N, C-alpha and C positions, 0 to 999 in steps of 0.2 A: 329435317323436313325441308323440301325444296320451296323456293319462292316462285318457281316457274309454274305455269298452268300445265297440268298434265296434257299430254297428247290426246287429243279428242278429235273424233270424226268432224268433218266439215259440216255435216248435217246431223240432225238428231236433236232431241228434246233436252233442254237444260231446265232444272227445277231450282228454285231459290227457296231457302228455308230461313224464316225469321224465327230463331230458336227461343224458346221459353220453357221454364220448368213445368208450366201447367198447360200452356197452349203454344202450338207451333203453326205459324202462318206459312202456307205453301203457294208459290206461283210457278207457272210453267210457260215455256215457249211452245210455239208450233214447231214441226220438224225442221223448217227452213229458217227458224229464228227471226222471223219477221215480226211477229207479235208476241207479246208476253202478257199473260192474263192471271188474275188471282185464281187460284184453284179452290182452296178451302183452308179453313182452320182445323187443325187436328188436335183434339183434347187428349192429352197424354193419359194412359190407362195404367199400363204395367210394362216392365221391360219386354216381356214376350209379345204382348199385343202391339207395342210400339214397333217392334222388329217386324212383325207380320205386316203391319201397315205400310212401313217403308219399303220392304221387299216387294209387296204387291204394287206399290206405286211405281217402283222403278222398273219392274217387269211389265205391267200393263200399259204404262206411258212410254216405255222404251227410253228411259232417261240415260243419257251419256255423260252427264256431269251434274253434281249437286253444287250449289253455291250457298255456303252457310254464312249468314250475317255475322260479322265479328264486332261486338260493341267495344269501341275504344274511347278513351277520354278525349277531350277537345285538343289536348297536347299531342294526341296520337299514340300516347302510352296505353298498353293494354291493362285490363282490370280483372277482377275476379270472374266477372261475367264472361270476359273474353276467354278465360282459361276454360270455363264450363262449356262455352260454344265450341272451342277447339277439341275438348273431350268428346262432345256430341258429334262432331264431324268425324273423328277417329272411329267412334262406334258406328256411325252411318256408313262409312267406307267398309268396315269389317262385316257390317250386317248385309250390305247390299253388293259389295264389290264393285260399286260405281265410284270413280274418281270424285274427290271433293276438293273445292278450293274455298278459300275465306275471303270475304270482301268487307271493307269498312261500311258499317251500316249507320254511321252518325247521320243524323237528320232524317233517316227514313221514317221513323214514327212521327216526328213533328210535321213532315210534309204530308204524311198520310192523314193525320189529324186535321190539318188545315184543309185538305181536299174533302174530307168527309163533313167538316163543318160547313164549307161553302156549298155542299151538295144539299144542305137543309135536312139531313137525316136526323131522326130522334137520337138521344143519347144511346139507347139500346141498340138500334141499328148501326150506329157508328162503332160501337164496341165490338159488334159481331163481325164487322169487316176490317177492322183496324190491322190485325196481324197479317191477314193475306194481302191487303193493300201494301203494307210495308215490304212484304216479300216481293210483290210486283215492282215496287220502286227500286228495291235492291237489285232485282234482276235486270231491269232496264239500265241502271248505272252500270252493271257489270258488262252488259252487251255493248254499251257505248265506250267503255274504257276498261277492257279486261286486263291490261298491263298494271292495274293498280290492286291486283289480287295480293293477299297478305298470307301467302304460303298454301301449299296443297298436300294432299295425300293421294298418291296414285299407284303405288306398287310396293313391292317388297323392299326396295331399296330405301323407301322412306321410313321404315319401322325402326 
């Protein structure tokens, strides 16, 4: 697997994924990558329905790259959750044929929780927005510093 970000068009939407086994937060850029916004939380259903969701997302939104959050320890070492996120990214690439890169997601959830707390939302509303806001923070970090990507999947040479 390459540590280089796959060759992607200068323009086009990028989607960030805050991977979870139950719920997946999704954020997306505009085609010019000026803005990134939380899109939604996707509740996982079954392998076939999950595949249908991500295929449709990639097609309808014309996604040119997926950024999958990679949970790593404070030391920078990867964990079991990192392995699961990498497996998900591989599945996402095989399902959508859209290049995937991984990005350190340390602190995204804690920053998202802090922002939602400051917004004065109820606990239920904070929980409903947490994963997609985490994905938005991840995507913003990636756009600001794409060189910190932690590996990519972008073609047959990576298999």
